[in-house]
N, C-alpha and C positions, 0 to 999 in steps of 0.2 A: 449411410447418409448419402443422399443423392448430390449431384454436382451443384445444384442451386443452394442447397443447405450448407454445403462446404464453403461456397463462395460467400454466402451471407455471413457465416461464422468468421471467415477471414477478414471480411470488411469491418465487422463490428470490433474484432480484436485490434485491427490496425487503427481504427478511429480512437479506441480507448487508449491504445499505446500513444498515439499522437497527443491526445489530451493530457495523458500522464507526464509527457515530456514538456509540453508547453506551459502547463500551470506553474511549475517551479521557475520557469524562465521569465515569464511575464507578470506573474501575480504581484500586486502591490500588498497583498495580505500577509506580510511577513512579521513574525514576532521574534525580536532579538533579545536573547538573554545571554550576554557575552559569556563565553565565546560561541555559543550555539545560536542558531536561528531556526525557526520553524515556519514553513509556508503552509498556511491553512488551505485545505482541500488538495494538497499534493498527492494524497493516497486515495482520493475518491475513485479514480479510474481503475485502480487495482481492486478495490472493494467491489465496484460494480462488476468487474470481470469475475470475481469470486462468486457473485450471485448467479452468473450465467453458467460457468462450467469450469472444472479443473484445468482443462486445456487452455481455455481463454485466460484464466488467471495466470498460469505459468507463462504464456506467451506475453501478456501485457507486463508482468513483472520483469521478465527477461528483456523485453523490448525497451522498456523505459530505462533499464540499466545501460543498454547499448546506446540509447539516445543521449544519455548523460555523458557517456564517454566521448561520443562524437561531438557533442556540444562543448566539450572542454572543461567540464566540471573537475574539481580536484579529485585525485584518486580515492580519498577517503569517502567522498560523496558517492562516487561510482560504486564502491564496494558496499556501502551502506544500502544503496538502492538494490544491489544484487542480492542482498540478504532478504529482501522482500519476497523473493521466490519461495522461501520457507513458509512464512506465515500465509501467503497466498495459496500455496499448495495444501497445507494443512487445513486451512479454513474452508477452501472450496470443496475439498474431499469430504469434509464433515457435513457441509451444507448439502451436498448431493445426496448423502444418506439420511440427513435430518433436516429437511427444508422447513419443518414446522417450527424450528428454533426462531425463525425470523417473523413468526406470526404474532408474538406477543412482545410487548416492550421489555418486560422483565427478562425473558429468556434471550432476547436479542442483545440486551445490554451485558448479560452474563457471558454470552458468546464473544461479544466485542471485547470485554476485559480479558478473556483467555487469549484471544488473538493478539490483543495489544501487548500482553505480557511476553508472548512468543516474539512478537515484533521488537520489543524493547530489548529482550535478552540477546536476540540475534544481532542487533545493532551494536550493543556493548561488546559482544564477542569480536565483531569485525573491526571495531575501533581500537580495541586494546593493543594489537600489534603496532598500529600507527602511533599510538600514545607512547608505548614503551620503546618503540624504535625511534623516538624523537623526530617523528615526521608530521607533527601537528603544529598548528599556529601557537606562538608563544603564550597567548592568552589561556590556552588550555593548561599549560604548566603553571601559570600564575595562580590559577584557581585550585589546582591540585586534582588528583585522580578522582577522589570521591565526589567532588562537586562537578567537575567537568565531564567525566565519563559516566559515573553511576547516576548522579542526580540529573544533569542536563541531557545527556544522551539517553540513558536508560528510562528514568521516570518521565522525562520530557517526552520521549517517544511514545510511552504508554498513554499519556494524556492526549498528545497530538493524534495518535492512532484512533482513540475512542471518539474524539471530535470528528475526525474525518469519516469514520465508520457511520456515525449518526447522519452526517451530511449525505453520504452515499445512499443510505436508506431513504432519506427524504427525496432524493432525486430519483432513485430506482422505482419507488412505488408508483408514481404516475407514468414513468417511462415504460415499465413492464406491462402496464395495461394498454399502452398506446402502440408499442412495438411487438410484432408477432415474431417470436423466435421459434425455429423448428424445435419440436419436442425432443428430438435426439440431442439437441444442443443445450437446452435449458429447461429448468423447472420454473414455472411462474411462482415466485415466492409470495407475491401479494403481501409485501411487508407494509 
């Protein structure tokens, strides 16, 4: 990859990382189901990064985690954000080998469900030590493990992830036609 392509890739990754940090901070589109809350479109930058390349996906997922740490989010939020590296890596590597998945609504939604399940499972796994270590908000304990962690964090993340994936596709389709990415960096998925 030549120097301009590397620079282009770094700038796109940095912009997506910034978007991924800013959306949860300033978005008024929050759905609160006590004790959890979900910010619509908060994963869109990571999904778009997945459509570009595995390196971009990992950078954006890691960068947003560091951004949440610097922004002073609670440790459980930072660790949940860090878990995004797993689904971003798996999803982007799969898309690199099978870009045709995004060409039909049915296959892209099946892919979205699988990625959302990985996303939800990872978030439950990283929240469990906080829950069992009594490091969560008292509202989590009032609702109990099954509702707070399994239902709200796990199932809630699956639903949230699928909505954000759909939004990312809706954004990516026109953007991928307008923005020319180097062939070594990206496959134009034409979703």
